C-alpha positions in Angstrom: -29.6 6.8 14.5 -27.6 3.7 15.5 -27.4 1.0 12.9 -27.5 -2.5 14.5 -27.7 -5.2 11.9 -26.3 -8.7 11.9 -23.5 -8.9 9.4 -24.2 -11.5 6.7 -21.6 -14.1 5.8 -20.1 -14.2 2.4 -20.9 -14.5 -0.5 -23.7 -12.0 -1.3 -26.4 -12.8 -3.8 -25.0 -13.2 -7.3 -27.5 -10.8 -8.9 -26.5 -8.0 -6.6 -22.8 -8.1 -7.4 -22.8 -8.7 -11.2 -25.0 -6.0 -12.5 -24.5 -4.5 -16.0 -22.9 -1.3 -14.5 -20.5 -3.4 -12.4 -19.5 -5.6 -15.4 -18.9 -2.5 -17.6 -16.5 -1.0 -15.0 -14.9 -4.4 -14.4 -13.8 -4.5 -18.1 -12.0 -1.2 -17.8 -10.4 -2.0 -14.4 -9.2 -5.4 -15.6 -7.6 -3.9 -18.7 -5.8 -1.1 -16.7 -4.6 -3.6 -14.1 -3.3 -6.0 -16.8 -1.3 -3.1 -18.4 0.2 -2.2 -15.0 1.3 -5.8 -14.4 2.9 -5.8 -17.8 4.8 -2.5 -17.5 6.0 -3.4 -14.0 7.9 -6.3 -15.5 9.9 -3.9 -17.7 11.7 -2.3 -14.7 15.1 -3.9 -14.5 15.3 -3.8 -10.7 12.0 -4.5 -9.0 13.2 -3.2 -5.7 13.3 0.3 -7.2 9.6 0.2 -7.9 8.5 -1.6 -4.8 10.3 0.8 -2.4 9.0 3.9 -4.1 5.3 2.8 -4.4 5.1 1.1 -1.0 6.3 4.2 0.9 3.8 6.3 -1.0 1.0 3.9 0.0 2.1 3.9 3.6 1.9 7.6 3.7 -1.5 7.8 1.9 -3.1 5.0 3.9 -2.0 6.5 7.2 -3.4 9.8 6.1 -6.8 8.3 5.8 -6.5 7.8 9.6 -5.4 11.4 10.0 -1.7 10.4 10.5 -0.1 13.1 8.4 3.6 13.0 7.2 5.6 14.1 4.2 7.7 12.1 1.7 10.8 14.0 2.8 10.3 13.2 6.5 9.7 9.5 5.8 12.8 9.2 3.6 14.9 11.0 6.3 13.6 8.7 8.9 14.4 5.6 6.9 17.9 6.7 6.0 19.1 8.2 9.3 19.2 7.4 13.0 17.3 10.5 14.1 14.5 10.1 16.7 11.2 9.6 14.9 7.9 11.2 15.9 5.0 8.8 16.5 3.3 9.6 13.2 6.5 8.7 11.3 6.9 5.5 13.2 3.3 4.5 12.4 3.8 5.0 8.7 7.1 3.1 8.7 5.4 0.3 10.6 2.7 0.2 7.9 5.4 -0.1 5.3 6.9 -3.0 7.3 3.5 -4.7 7.4 3.1 -4.5 3.6 6.5 -6.3 3.1 5.5 -8.9 5.8 2.2 -9.6 4.1 3.7 -9.9 0.7 6.3 -12.4 2.0 3.6 -14.4 3.7 1.5 -14.7 0.5 4.6 -15.5 -1.6 5.9 -18.1 0.8 2.7 -20.0 1.9 0.1 -19.0 -0.8 -2.7 -18.3 1.6 -3.5 -16.3 4.8 -4.5 -17.5 8.2 -6.2 -15.6 11.0 -2.9 -15.3 12.9 -1.3 -13.8 9.8 -3.9 -11.0 9.8 -3.3 -10.5 13.5 0.4 -10.2 12.9 -0.2 -7.6 10.2 -2.2 -5.5 12.6 0.3 -6.0 15.4 3.1 -4.8 13.1 1.1 -1.6 12.2 -0.1 -0.7 15.7 2.8 -2.2 17.8 0.6 -3.8 20.5 -0.7 -7.3 21.4 -4.3 -6.4 21.9 -5.3 -8.8 19.1 -8.9 -9.5 18.1 -11.6 -7.6 20.0 -13.0 -9.5 23.0 -14.8 -6.7 25.0 -18.2 -5.4 23.7 -18.7 -1.7 23.2 -16.9 -0.8 20.0 -18.9 1.5 17.8 -18.0 3.7 14.8 -19.0 7.4 15.1 -19.2 10.4 12.8 -16.1 12.4 13.7 -18.0 15.7 13.4 -21.3 15.0 15.1 -20.4 12.1 17.4 -23.4 10.1 16.1 -23.0 6.4 16.0 -23.1 5.3 12.3 -22.3 1.6 12.6 -22.1 -1.0 15.3 -19.8 -3.9 14.3 -20.2 -7.5 15.7 -19.7 -7.4 19.4 -19.1 -10.9 20.6 -15.7 -12.5 20.0 -17.3 -15.8 18.9 -19.2 -14.0 16.2 -16.1 -12.0 15.1 -14.0 -15.2 14.9 -16.8 -17.0 12.9 -17.0 -14.1 10.5 -13.3 -13.9 10.1 -13.2 -17.7 9.3 -15.8 -17.1 6.6 -13.8 -14.1 5.3 -10.6 -16.2 5.0 -12.4 -19.0 3.3 -13.4 -16.6 0.5 -10.1 -14.7 0.6 -8.1 -17.9 0.0 -10.4 -19.3 -2.6 -8.6 -18.6 -5.9 -11.0 -20.9 -7.8 -14.1 -18.7 -7.3 -16.1 -18.1 -10.5 -16.6 -14.5 -9.4 -14.1 -12.0 -10.8 -11.3 -11.5 -8.2 -11.7 -7.7 -8.7 -15.4 -7.9 -7.7 -14.4 -10.2 -4.9 -11.8 -7.7 -3.7 -14.5 -5.1 -3.3 -16.7 -7.5 -1.4 -13.9 -8.7 0.8 -12.8 -5.2 1.7 -16.3 -4.3 2.7 -16.6 -7.4 4.8 -13.3 -6.9 6.7 -14.1 -3.3 7.5 -17.5 -4.3 8.7 -16.2 -7.1 10.9 -13.9 -4.5 12.3 -12.0 -7.2 14.2 -9.5 -5.0 16.0 -9.7 -2.1 18.4 -7.4 -0.1 16.1 -5.8 -0.4 12.7 -8.7 -2.1 10.9 -8.6 0.4 7.9 -4.9 0.0 7.4 -4.9 -3.7 7.8 -7.8 -4.0 5.3 -6.0 -1.9 2.7 -3.0 -4.2 3.0 -5.2 -7.2 2.5 -6.4 -5.6 -0.9 -2.9 -5.8 -2.4 -2.2 -9.3 -0.9 -5.4 -10.5 -2.6 -4.3 -9.2 -6.0 -0.9 -11.0 -5.6 -2.6 -14.2 -4.4 -4.8 -14.3 -7.5 -1.8 -13.6 -9.9 -3.2 -10.2 -11.0 0.1 -8.6 -9.8 3.5 -10.0 -9.2 4.7 -7.4 -6.7 2.9 -5.1 -4.3 2.6 -1.9 -6.4 -1.1 -1.1 -6.6 -2.7 0.8 -3.7 -6.0 2.4 -3.5 -5.4 4.8 -0.6 -4.7 7.8 -2.7 -8.0 7.4 -4.5 -9.8 6.8 -1.2 -8.2 9.9 0.2 -9.6 12.0 -2.6 -13.1 10.5 -2.4 -13.2 9.7 1.3 -16.7 10.9 2.0 -18.1 8.8 -0.8 -16.1 5.8 0.4 -17.7 5.9 3.9 -21.1 6.7 2.5 -21.1 3.7 0.2 -19.8 1.4 2.9 -22.7 2.5 5.0 -25.2 1.9 2.2 -24.1 -1.7 1.9 -24.4 -2.1 5.7 -27.9 -0.5 5.7 -29.5 -1.9 2.6 -27.2 -4.3 0.8 -26.6 -1.7 -1.9 -23.7 -3.4 -3.5 -23.6 -1.9 -7.0 -22.3 1.6 -6.2 -19.8 0.2 -3.7 -18.3 -2.4 -6.0 -18.3 0.2 -8.9 -16.5 2.6 -6.7 -13.8 0.1 -5.8 -13.4 -1.0 -9.4 -13.1 2.6 -10.5 -10.4 3.1 -7.8 -8.5 0.1 -9.4 -8.7 1.6 -12.9 -7.7 5.1 -11.9 -4.9 4.0 -9.6 -3.6 1.5 -12.2 -3.4 4.2 -14.8 -1.7 6.7 -12.5 0.8 4.0 -11.4 1.6 3.2 -15.0 2.3 6.9 -15.6 4.6 7.0 -12.6 6.5 3.8 -13.7 7.0 5.3 -17.1 8.4 8.5 -15.6 10.7 6.5 -13.3 11.9 4.4 -16.3 12.6 7.6 -18.4 14.5 9.2 -15.5 16.5 6.0 -14.9 17.6 6.0 -18.6 18.5 9.7 -18.5 20.5 9.2 -15.3 22.4 6.3 -16.8 23.3 8.3 -19.9 24.5 11.3 -17.8 26.6 9.1 -15.5 28.2 7.2 -18.4 29.0 10.6 -20.1 30.1 12.7 -17.1 31.3 10.1 -14.6 32.8 7.4 -16.7 35.4 6.3 -14.2 32.9 5.5 -11.4 29.9 4.4 -13.5 28.3 1.2 -12.5 24.8 0.1 -13.2 24.3 -1.1 -9.6 25.3 2.3 -8.3 22.6 4.1 -10.4 20.0 1.6 -9.5 20.8 2.2 -5.8 19.8 5.9 -6.2 16.4 4.7 -7.3 16.1 2.0 -4.6 16.9 4.6 -2.0 16.1 8.2 -3.2 17.7 9.3 0.1 21.0 7.5 -0.1 24.2 7.5 2.0 27.7 6.0 2.1 26.7 2.9 4.0 24.2 1.9 1.2 26.9 2.2 -1.4 29.4 0.2 0.7 26.8 -2.6 1.1 25.5 -2.6 -2.5 28.8 -2.3 -4.3 31.2 -4.0 -1.8 33.6 -1.0 -1.8 35.2 0.9 1.0 33.8 4.0 2.6 36.3 6.3 1.0 35.4 5.0 -2.5 31.7 5.2 -1.7 32.0 8.8 -0.5 33.9 9.7 -3.7 31.2 8.1 -5.9 28.4 10.0 -4.2 30.2 13.3 -4.3 31.0 12.9 -8.0 27.3 12.2 -8.7 26.4 15.3 -6.9 29.0 17.3 -8.8 27.4 16.3 -12.1 23.9 17.2 -10.9 22.4 13.8 -10.3 22.2 14.2 -6.5 21.9 16.9 -3.9 23.5 16.4 -0.4 21.9 17.4 2.8 23.3 17.3 6.3 20.9 15.6 8.8 22.3 15.4 12.3 25.8 14.0 11.9 25.0 12.2 8.6 25.2 13.4 5.0 22.4 12.2 2.9 22.4 12.3 -1.0 19.0 12.9 -2.5 17.8 11.9 -5.9 15.7 15.1 -6.2 14.2 14.4 -9.6 12.9 11.0 -8.5 11.5 12.5 -5.3 9.5 14.9 -7.5 8.1 12.1 -9.5 7.1 10.2 -6.4 5.5 13.3 -4.8 3.4 13.9 -7.9 
């Protein structure tokens, strides 16, 4: 049965989005997110954390759209000049869009419609822009049944996007920003403003909203891994809001995703910190002559490293950079791999943390 229902503007009724169950979960989610923000500040080089987590999100978010890649393939693509399959390019474009969005929020403190269009354009690599031809519907992949018909006319889409942005940029709302995040995510996915890339664009908007509201300083919390594991529930609850304005279960689901993902990211950061400290101690002990703090941090910024990275980071010549990497491999901190004509040095222990 086709669902054709005019999409309401924001905000929903207050009593529908602040139930007792929602507020209980909100408390847990807020605590976990606050702990994540705190522990993230203890990493000495933020680029190490951002690079690692952003690439994982790019992989997981793309996987929701059935674009499947591996961590190894992505790092190889980023660190070499080999030709990239289309699915690798799409994941790397997503990563690029995350950095673009974070820079936009940090530089101007709000989002415009054209900023969202630019995010989607970066992900998809086309200039189609906002939908202007009727006929878009969302179907069940297995049955072909139409499960949702988004707004069709461009004027309505633009009006809803304007309303969406008014609420997205309102940092003075008296509704919890975490509840608002769930509402905004639903609204954007329901507007479905583009022909393609709506899901990935919407998931980037989640992290930008957290940064805009000061709940995180850097883009390190992503819900795609949780959504991947509970994908059928995600779509079921989205549809329940569309059909009957059943907000409670949807908002609780998103808040739970924030809690679980925050806790898992805290564990990952702790593991990265411990490995960094162990790596520094090993390098100081077994590679005293070449030890430099910046060199070790580079291995965590770029788990697949190469001579050019060392030359750029440390300002040394290629011969010295090659000697440094070979020494670190000799003492067991790296493993080299030949990819095409290039030799890549892999921080295998860090890769294992990121994969887990």
